[in-house]
MMTF fields as JSON, N, C-alpha, C and O atoms, coordinates in Angstrom:
{
  "mmtfVersion": "1.0.0",
  "mmtfProducer": "UNKNOWN",
  "numBonds": 471,
  "numAtoms": 472,
  "numGroups": 118,
  "numChains": 1,
  "numModels": 1,
  "chainsPerModel": [1],
  "groupsPerChain": [118],
  "chainIdList": ["A"],
  "bondAtomList": [4, 2, 8, 6, 12, 10, 16, 14, 20, 18, 24, 22, 28, 26, 32, 30, 36, 34, 40, 38, 44, 42, 48, 46, 52, 50, 56, 54, 60, 58, 64, 62, 68, 66, 72, 70, 76, 74, 80, 78, 84, 82, 88, 86, 92, 90, 96, 94, 100, 98, 104, 102, 108, 106, 112, 110, 116, 114, 120, 118, 124, 122, 128, 126, 132, 130, 136, 134, 140, 138, 144, 142, 148, 146, 152, 150, 156, 154, 160, 158, 164, 162, 168, 166, 172, 170, 176, 174, 180, 178, 184, 182, 188, 186, 192, 190, 196, 194, 200, 198, 204, 202, 208, 206, 212, 210, 216, 214, 220, 218, 224, 222, 228, 226, 232, 230, 236, 234, 240, 238, 244, 242, 248, 246, 252, 250, 256, 254, 260, 258, 264, 262, 268, 266, 272, 270, 276, 274, 280, 278, 284, 282, 288, 286, 292, 290, 296, 294, 300, 298, 304, 302, 308, 306, 312, 310, 316, 314, 320, 318, 324, 322, 328, 326, 332, 330, 336, 334, 340, 338, 344, 342, 348, 346, 352, 350, 356, 354, 360, 358, 364, 362, 368, 366, 372, 370, 376, 374, 380, 378, 384, 382, 388, 386, 392, 390, 396, 394, 400, 398, 404, 402, 408, 406, 412, 410, 416, 414, 420, 418, 424, 422, 428, 426, 432, 430, 436, 434, 440, 438, 444, 442, 448, 446, 452, 450, 456, 454, 460, 458, 464, 462, 468, 466],
  "bondOrderList": [1, 1, 1, 1, 1, 1, 1, 1, 1, 1, 1, 1, 1, 1, 1, 1, 1, 1, 1, 1, 1, 1, 1, 1, 1, 1, 1, 1, 1, 1, 1, 1, 1, 1, 1, 1, 1, 1, 1, 1, 1, 1, 1, 1, 1, 1, 1, 1, 1, 1, 1, 1, 1, 1, 1, 1, 1, 1, 1, 1, 1, 1, 1, 1, 1, 1, 1, 1, 1, 1, 1, 1, 1, 1, 1, 1, 1, 1, 1, 1, 1, 1, 1, 1, 1, 1, 1, 1, 1, 1, 1, 1, 1, 1, 1, 1, 1, 1, 1, 1, 1, 1, 1, 1, 1, 1, 1, 1, 1, 1, 1, 1, 1, 1, 1, 1, 1],
  "groupList": [{"groupName": "UNK", "atomNameList": ["N", "CA", "C", "O"], "elementList": ["N", "C", "C", "O"], "formalChargeList": [0, 0, 0, 0], "bondAtomList": [1, 0, 2, 1, 3, 2], "bondOrderList": [1, 1, 2], "singleLetterCode": "X", "chemCompType": "L-PEPTIDE LINKING"}],
  "groupTypeList": [0, 0, 0, 0, 0, 0, 0, 0, 0, 0, 0, 0, 0, 0, 0, 0, 0, 0, 0, 0, 0, 0, 0, 0, 0, 0, 0, 0, 0, 0, 0, 0, 0, 0, 0, 0, 0, 0, 0, 0, 0, 0, 0, 0, 0, 0, 0, 0, 0, 0, 0, 0, 0, 0, 0, 0, 0, 0, 0, 0, 0, 0, 0, 0, 0, 0, 0, 0, 0, 0, 0, 0, 0, 0, 0, 0, 0, 0, 0, 0, 0, 0, 0, 0, 0, 0, 0, 0, 0, 0, 0, 0, 0, 0, 0, 0, 0, 0, 0, 0, 0, 0, 0, 0, 0, 0, 0, 0, 0, 0, 0, 0, 0, 0, 0, 0, 0, 0],
  "groupIdList": [1, 2, 3, 4, 5, 6, 7, 8, 9, 10, 11, 12, 13, 14, 15, 16, 17, 18, 19, 20, 21, 22, 23, 24, 25, 26, 27, 28, 29, 30, 31, 32, 33, 34, 35, 36, 37, 38, 39, 40, 41, 42, 43, 44, 45, 46, 47, 48, 49, 50, 51, 52, 53, 54, 55, 56, 57, 58, 59, 60, 61, 62, 63, 64, 65, 66, 67, 68, 69, 70, 71, 72, 73, 74, 75, 76, 77, 78, 79, 80, 81, 82, 83, 84, 85, 86, 87, 88, 89, 90, 91, 92, 93, 94, 95, 96, 97, 98, 99, 100, 101, 102, 103, 104, 105, 106, 107, 108, 109, 110, 111, 112, 113, 114, 115, 116, 117, 118],
  "secStructList": [7, 3, 3, 3, 3, 3, 3, 6, 2, 2, 2, 2, 2, 2, 2, 2, 2, 6, 3, 3, 7, 7, 6, 6, 2, 2, 2, 2, 1, 1, 7, 7, 7, 5, 7, 4, 4, 4, 2, 2, 2, 2, 2, 2, 2, 2, 7, 6, 6, 7, 7, 7, 3, 3, 3, 3, 3, 3, 7, 4, 4, 4, 7, 1, 1, 7, 7, 3, 3, 3, 7, 7, 1, 7, 6, 6, 7, 1, 7, 7, 1, 1, 7, 3, 3, 3, 7, 1, 1, 7, 3, 3, 4, 4, 4, 3, 3, 3, 3, 3, 3, 3, 7, 7, 7, 1, 1, 1, 7, 7, 7, 7, 7, 6, 6, 6, 7, 7],
  "xCoordList": [0.864, -0.249, 1.277, 2.491, 0.722, 1.063, 0.122, -1.086, 0.841, -0.331, 0.09, 1.26, -1.108, -0.728, -1.679, -2.765, -1.141, -1.802, -2.285, -1.644, -3.596, -4.656, -5.259, -5.339, -5.631, -6.271, -7.428, -7.63, -8.646, -9.737, -10.552, -11.198, -10.472, -11.467, -11.246, -12.168, -9.478, -8.823, -9.534, -10.715, -9.441, -10.301, -11.613, -12.091, -12.467, -13.863, -14.096, -15.044, -12.875, -13.541, -13.055, -13.53, -12.104, -11.481, -12.942, -13.26, -13.791, -14.992, -15.99, -16.831, -15.909, -17.244, -16.286, -17.042, -15.029, -14.861, -14.042, -13.579, -13.926, -13.608, -11.822, -11.261, -11.286, -9.81, -9.124, -9.629, -8.08, -7.293, -6.403, -5.819, -6.047, -4.23, -4.648, -5.308, -4.131, -3.658, -2.786, -1.976, -2.918, -2.132, -0.366, 0.358, 0.112, 1.257, 1.626, 2.543, 0.855, 0.877, 1.262, 2.18, 0.185, 0.788, 1.866, 2.198, 2.583, 3.759, 5.23, 6.333, 4.716, 5.992, 6.039, 6.934, 4.234, 4.574, 4.301, 3.876, 4.435, 3.756, 3.213, 3.263, 2.416, 1.769, 3.172, 4.19, 3.051, 4.034, 3.197, 2.02, 3.585, 3.306, 4.298, 5.464, 3.758, 4.058, 4.458, 3.619, 5.458, 5.333, 5.07, 5.351, 4.489, 4.08, 5.055, 4.586, 6.72, 7.25, 7.837, 9.049, 7.203, 7.563, 6.591, 6.848, 5.256, 4.615, 4.256, 3.723, 4.613, 4.217, 5.281, 5.184, 6.639, 7.84, 7.158, 6.85, 7.005, 6.158, 5.121, 5.433, 3.792, 3.057, 3.86, 3.563, 4.785, 5.287, 5.875, 5.932, 6.58, 7.8, 6.843, 7.159, 5.983, 5.395, 3.837, 3.16, 3.186, 1.749, 1.493, 0.452, 2.461, 2.501, 1.307, 0.911, 0.365, -1.057, -2.086, -3.054, -2.211, -3.32, -4.271, -3.922, -5.348, -6.531, -7.574, -8.68, -7.202, -7.758, -7.446, -7.602, -6.839, -6.289, -7.203, -8.244, -7.08, -7.316, -6.385, -5.288, -6.392, -5.569, -5.556, -6.687, -4.99, -5.786, -4.702, -3.564, -5.41, -4.823, -4.941, -6.075, -3.631, -4.055, -3.303, -2.294, -3.757, -3.471, -2.76, -3.517, -1.035, -0.68, -1.121, -1.48, -1.254, -1.398, -2.897, -3.297, -3.695, -4.689, -5.036, -6.11, -3.596, -3.113, -2.999, -2.494, -3.685, -3.703, -2.122, -1.318, -1.984, -0.948, 0.57, 0.549, 1.591, 3.209, 3.094, 2.343, 4.001, 4.484, 6.059, 6.81, 6.181, 8.161, 8.661, 8.333, 9.663, 10.099, 11.158, 11.794, 11.562, 12.42, 13.259, 12.486, 14.633, 15.266, 14.446, 13.934, 14.228, 13.692, 14.67, 15.825, 14.581, 15.807, 16.26, 17.462, 15.653, 16.423, 17.195, 16.841, 18.667, 19.45, 19.776, 20.561, 18.77, 18.377, 17.489, 17.546, 16.4, 15.397, 16.076, 16.705, 16.005, 16.465, 15.482, 16.213, 14.321, 13.734, 13.83, 12.92, 15.484, 15.864, 16.453, 17.257, 16.201, 16.956, 16.046, 16.588, 15.025, 14.868, 13.814, 12.89, 13.927, 12.855, 11.562, 11.101, 10.959, 9.57, 8.652, 9.228, 7.345, 6.804, 6.069, 5.526, 5.927, 5.37, 4.656, 4.912, 3.537, 2.641, 2.413, 1.791, 3.043, 3.177, 2.13, 2.276, 0.746, -0.116, -1.373, -1.192, -2.437, -3.819, -4.019, -3.783, -4.492, -4.798, -6.347, -7.282, -6.364, -7.805, -8.377, -7.713, -9.402, -10.247, -10.471, -10.514, -10.619, -10.625, -9.142, -9.023, -8.189, -7.0, -7.011, -6.37, -7.978, -7.72, -9.109, -10.106, -8.293, -8.799, -9.779, -11.001, -8.807, -9.436, -9.168, -8.305, -10.178, -10.087, -10.356, -11.384, -9.741, -10.037, -9.511, -8.327, -10.492, -9.826, -8.474, -8.316, -7.339, -6.173, -5.848, -5.199, -6.276, -6.122, -4.941, -4.959, -3.893, -3.063, -3.531, -4.717, -2.504, -3.064, -3.15, -3.246, -3.089, -3.112, -1.608, -1.376, -0.831, 0.778, 1.133, 2.151, 0.048, 0.458, 1.004, 0.99, 1.416, 2.25, 1.03, -0.136, 1.604, 0.241, 0.426, 0.947, -0.164, -0.531, -1.531, -2.68, -1.118, -1.752, -3.075, -2.992, -4.325, -5.676, -5.84, -5.045, -7.028, -7.191, -7.548, -8.203, -6.816, -7.178, -5.814, -5.482, -5.072, -4.259, -2.723, -1.726, -3.008, -1.717, -1.465, -0.311, -2.483, -2.207, -1.321, -1.158],
  "yCoordList": [-0.872, -0.453, 1.139, 0.939, 2.211, 3.441, 4.464, 4.364, 5.451, 6.733, 7.713, 7.739, 9.171, 10.203, 11.279, 11.132, 11.994, 13.814, 14.401, 14.458, 14.883, 15.336, 16.549, 16.512, 17.528, 18.883, 18.424, 17.903, 18.348, 17.949, 18.429, 17.569, 19.486, 20.142, 19.074, 18.585, 18.841, 17.862, 16.987, 17.269, 15.967, 14.868, 14.731, 13.776, 16.078, 15.816, 15.914, 15.445, 16.714, 16.947, 15.266, 14.649, 14.784, 13.645, 12.604, 12.191, 12.262, 11.641, 11.659, 10.768, 12.882, 13.502, 13.181, 13.033, 13.069, 12.453, 11.511, 11.354, 10.709, 9.448, 9.043, 7.962, 10.411, 9.745, 11.14, 12.232, 10.673, 11.622, 12.087, 11.195, 13.342, 13.728, 15.142, 15.925, 15.59, 16.603, 17.717, 17.294, 19.141, 19.913, 19.85, 20.601, 18.93, 18.888, 17.843, 18.074, 16.788, 15.382, 16.22, 16.044, 17.29, 17.99, 18.661, 19.052, 18.975, 19.747, 18.964, 19.282, 17.561, 16.836, 15.213, 14.473, 15.28, 13.736, 12.801, 11.762, 12.87, 11.928, 12.287, 13.485, 11.234, 11.732, 11.643, 11.007, 12.116, 12.007, 10.948, 10.865, 10.124, 8.937, 8.694, 8.573, 8.586, 8.103, 6.435, 5.589, 6.095, 4.686, 5.045, 6.23, 4.344, 4.713, 5.554, 6.409, 5.171, 5.687, 6.67, 6.813, 7.506, 8.385, 9.301, 10.267, 9.236, 10.035, 11.156, 12.178, 10.873, 12.437, 13.02, 14.18, 12.634, 13.767, 14.44, 15.627, 14.07, 14.723, 15.672, 16.779, 15.037, 16.063, 16.923, 18.051, 16.965, 18.413, 18.783, 19.968, 18.62, 19.352, 20.226, 21.338, 19.646, 20.385, 20.781, 21.254, 20.388, 20.679, 21.134, 20.845, 21.83, 22.53, 23.032, 23.504, 23.216, 24.042, 23.854, 24.574, 22.704, 23.086, 22.106, 20.929, 22.417, 21.909, 21.481, 21.058, 21.6, 21.247, 20.185, 20.265, 18.634, 17.627, 16.536, 16.649, 15.718, 13.964, 13.268, 13.568, 12.448, 11.077, 10.177, 9.728, 9.366, 7.959, 7.44, 7.894, 5.559, 4.935, 4.327, 4.103, 3.785, 3.438, 2.067, 1.994, 0.856, -0.436, -0.441, -0.494, -0.387, -0.432, -1.095, -0.567, -2.61, -3.882, -3.584, -4.45, -2.341, -1.875, -1.197, -1.106, -0.162, 0.721, 0.143, -0.897, 1.257, 0.91, 1.755, 1.249, 2.5, 3.44, 2.77, 2.287, 2.915, 2.296, 3.036, 3.863, 2.417, 2.758, 2.566, 1.783, 3.49, 3.3, 4.144, 5.329, 3.628, 4.2, 4.961, 4.517, 5.973, 6.893, 7.569, 7.728, 8.331, 8.787, 10.445, 10.525, 11.243, 12.539, 13.348, 12.997, 14.461, 14.93, 16.022, 16.274, 16.628, 17.741, 17.238, 16.463, 17.783, 17.413, 17.487, 16.786, 18.821, 19.218, 18.457, 18.481, 17.554, 16.751, 15.74, 14.828, 15.812, 14.994, 13.466, 12.488, 13.128, 12.108, 11.444, 10.834, 11.558, 10.36, 9.161, 8.822, 8.334, 7.44, 6.47, 5.368, 6.569, 5.58, 5.805, 6.616, 5.447, 6.007, 6.082, 5.572, 7.122, 7.42, 6.462, 6.061, 6.294, 5.656, 6.839, 7.609, 7.193, 7.676, 6.907, 5.734, 7.752, 7.074, 7.925, 8.987, 7.284, 7.415, 7.539, 7.122, 8.092, 8.591, 9.059, 9.266, 9.132, 9.813, 8.8, 7.786, 8.539, 7.532, 7.049, 7.796, 5.869, 5.365, 4.999, 4.348, 5.401, 5.565, 4.121, 3.967, 3.043, 1.79, 1.213, 0.104, 2.345, 1.746, 2.202, 1.729, 3.308, 4.138, 2.574, 1.938, 2.693, 1.626, 2.588, 2.52, 3.6, 4.718, 5.62, 5.735, 6.57, 8.254, 9.347, 9.529, 9.556, 9.905, 11.887, 12.211, 12.834, 14.052, 13.854, 12.853, 14.651, 14.51, 16.185, 16.754, 16.855, 18.029, 18.164, 17.153, 19.05, 18.915, 18.866, 18.765, 18.946, 19.13, 20.709, 21.545, 21.086, 22.222, 23.068, 24.231, 22.057, 22.855, 23.005, 23.583, 22.338, 22.315, 21.165, 21.017, 20.522, 19.163, 18.068, 18.165, 17.11, 15.589, 14.821, 15.132, 13.563, 12.31, 11.67, 12.104, 10.281, 9.195, 9.666, 10.591, 9.425, 9.533, 8.334, 7.406, 8.267, 6.531, 5.841, 6.205, 4.373, 3.303, 2.928, 1.901, 4.474, 3.906, 3.458, 2.969, 3.842, 3.241, 1.544, 1.117, 0.734, -0.609, -1.227, -2.442],
  "zCoordList": [-0.132, -0.291, -0.468, -0.521, -0.503, -0.732, -0.468, -0.253, -0.515, 0.073, -0.514, -0.896, -0.81, -1.58, -0.772, -0.211, -0.881, 0.024, -1.21, -2.259, -0.988, -2.194, -1.282, -0.054, -2.04, -1.914, -1.96, -3.057, -1.004, -0.819, -2.382, -2.981, -2.8, -3.638, -5.051, -5.702, -5.354, -6.652, -5.983, -6.19, -5.208, -4.775, -5.073, -5.686, -4.467, -5.147, -6.782, -7.412, -7.332, -8.955, -9.386, -10.34, -8.524, -8.865, -9.093, -10.209, -7.725, -7.685, -8.619, -8.735, -9.451, -10.269, -11.759, -12.72, -12.066, -13.362, -13.911, -15.041, -12.523, -12.558, -12.485, -12.305, -12.71, -12.764, -11.739, -11.476, -11.423, -10.429, -11.294, -11.909, -11.598, -12.149, -11.506, -12.189, -9.724, -9.899, -10.709, -11.535, -10.508, -11.603, -11.439, -12.091, -10.557, -10.159, -11.434, -12.222, -11.494, -12.933, -14.193, -14.994, -14.131, -15.749, -15.698, -16.817, -14.848, -14.751, -14.608, -15.054, -13.633, -13.444, -14.557, -14.966, -14.712, -15.251, -14.471, -14.976, -13.259, -12.327, -11.321, -11.044, -10.321, -8.995, -7.823, -8.094, -7.01, -5.93, -5.075, -5.426, -4.016, -3.234, -2.499, -2.875, -1.085, -0.007, 0.34, 0.032, 0.838, 1.543, 2.682, 2.862, 3.868, 5.082, 6.106, 6.858, 6.057, 7.169, 6.259, 6.416, 5.192, 4.603, 4.486, 3.767, 5.148, 4.956, 5.691, 5.259, 6.942, 7.673, 7.599, 8.0, 7.139, 7.139, 5.614, 5.723, 4.804, 3.644, 4.483, 4.921, 4.643, 5.274, 5.899, 5.503, 6.727, 7.372, 6.756, 7.087, 5.811, 5.025, 3.706, 3.281, 3.361, 2.167, 2.321, 1.409, 4.198, 3.824, 5.299, 5.889, 5.833, 7.16, 7.402, 6.337, 8.394, 8.496, 7.779, 8.022, 6.54, 6.037, 6.257, 6.347, 6.349, 6.558, 5.578, 5.911, 4.484, 3.218, 2.631, 1.412, 3.221, 2.644, 2.52, 3.168, 1.973, 1.567, 2.015, 1.545, 2.745, 2.7, 1.788, 1.972, 0.657, -0.12, 0.095, -0.019, 0.707, 0.564, -0.412, -0.835, -1.198, -2.727, -2.705, -2.003, -3.493, -3.451, -4.675, -5.644, -5.07, -6.2, -7.028, -8.081, -6.812, -7.306, -8.127, -8.905, -7.922, -9.061, -9.664, -10.258, -9.6, -10.413, -11.934, -12.356, -12.621, -13.964, -14.351, -15.133, -13.965, -14.683, -13.75, -12.617, -14.507, -14.03, -12.36, -11.842, -12.006, -10.538, -10.627, -11.208, -9.902, -9.932, -9.236, -9.307, -8.332, -7.042, -7.373, -8.329, -6.892, -7.104, -6.372, -5.428, -5.89, -5.533, -5.438, -6.554, -4.975, -4.743, -5.622, -5.382, -6.703, -7.05, -6.192, -6.269, -5.5, -4.545, -3.67, -2.781, -3.928, -2.974, -1.585, -0.947, -1.06, 0.185, 0.871, 2.101, 0.136, 0.403, 1.346, 0.81, 3.007, 4.098, 3.606, 3.76, 3.173, 3.03, 2.002, 1.441, 1.534, 0.721, 0.867, -0.001, 1.908, 2.859, 1.682, 1.59, 0.924, 0.326, -0.93, -0.86, -1.431, -2.968, -2.322, -1.301, -3.5, -3.111, -4.524, -5.536, -4.271, -5.264, -5.932, -5.14, -7.569, -8.231, -9.163, -9.436, -9.763, -10.471, -11.636, -11.647, -12.712, -14.1, -14.778, -15.927, -14.46, -15.187, -14.017, -12.817, -14.64, -13.679, -13.021, -13.677, -11.582, -10.818, -11.185, -11.474, -11.113, -11.671, -10.137, -9.33, -9.933, -8.594, -8.13, -6.91, -8.899, -8.619, -7.564, -7.043, -7.502, -6.851, -5.279, -4.341, -5.304, -3.964, -2.997, -3.339, -1.858, -0.631, -0.04, 0.092, 0.312, 1.762, 1.095, 0.225, 1.617, 1.284, 3.067, 3.72, 3.166, 4.66, 5.142, 5.049, 5.567, 6.061, 6.517, 7.217, 6.263, 6.735, 6.934, 6.056, 7.993, 8.411, 9.461, 10.164, 9.847, 10.611, 11.953, 12.264, 12.798, 14.205, 14.492, 13.594, 16.244, 16.296, 16.065, 15.738, 16.355, 16.124, 14.673, 14.293, 13.708, 12.364, 11.436, 10.214, 12.318, 12.021, 11.829, 12.211, 11.19, 10.89, 12.022, 13.093, 11.579, 11.923, 11.702, 11.79, 11.31, 10.862, 11.127, 11.934, 10.784, 11.085, 11.727, 11.575, 12.592, 13.024, 11.891, 10.914, 12.265, 11.167, 10.251, 9.658, 10.448, 9.09, 9.751, 9.22, 11.076, 11.65, 11.661, 11.68, 11.65, 11.38, 10.089, 9.978]
}
């Protein structure tokens, strides 16, 4: 299983359209994802203080687009200990096992929503 942090409005649009392709996909050619052990550091680094997010749990065996594990390109990215999963195509909704609101905590940082920690 892999995770993706989505903006709620973009996820709602995907539910209507049948495919999820955030703006970063058009710019970069892939959808950023995280393994469980990478997720919180990613959320804290890129989404600090945001309350408009949804956490997607994705079954990679159900993806219709290719999945590649790659090391982040940014030299200053301290999360680069292990490669990150990237989806090279729109995310088919059938691969999403669960979608939950993912607001930050009072201090702006993140923790796993209930049920995602097992």
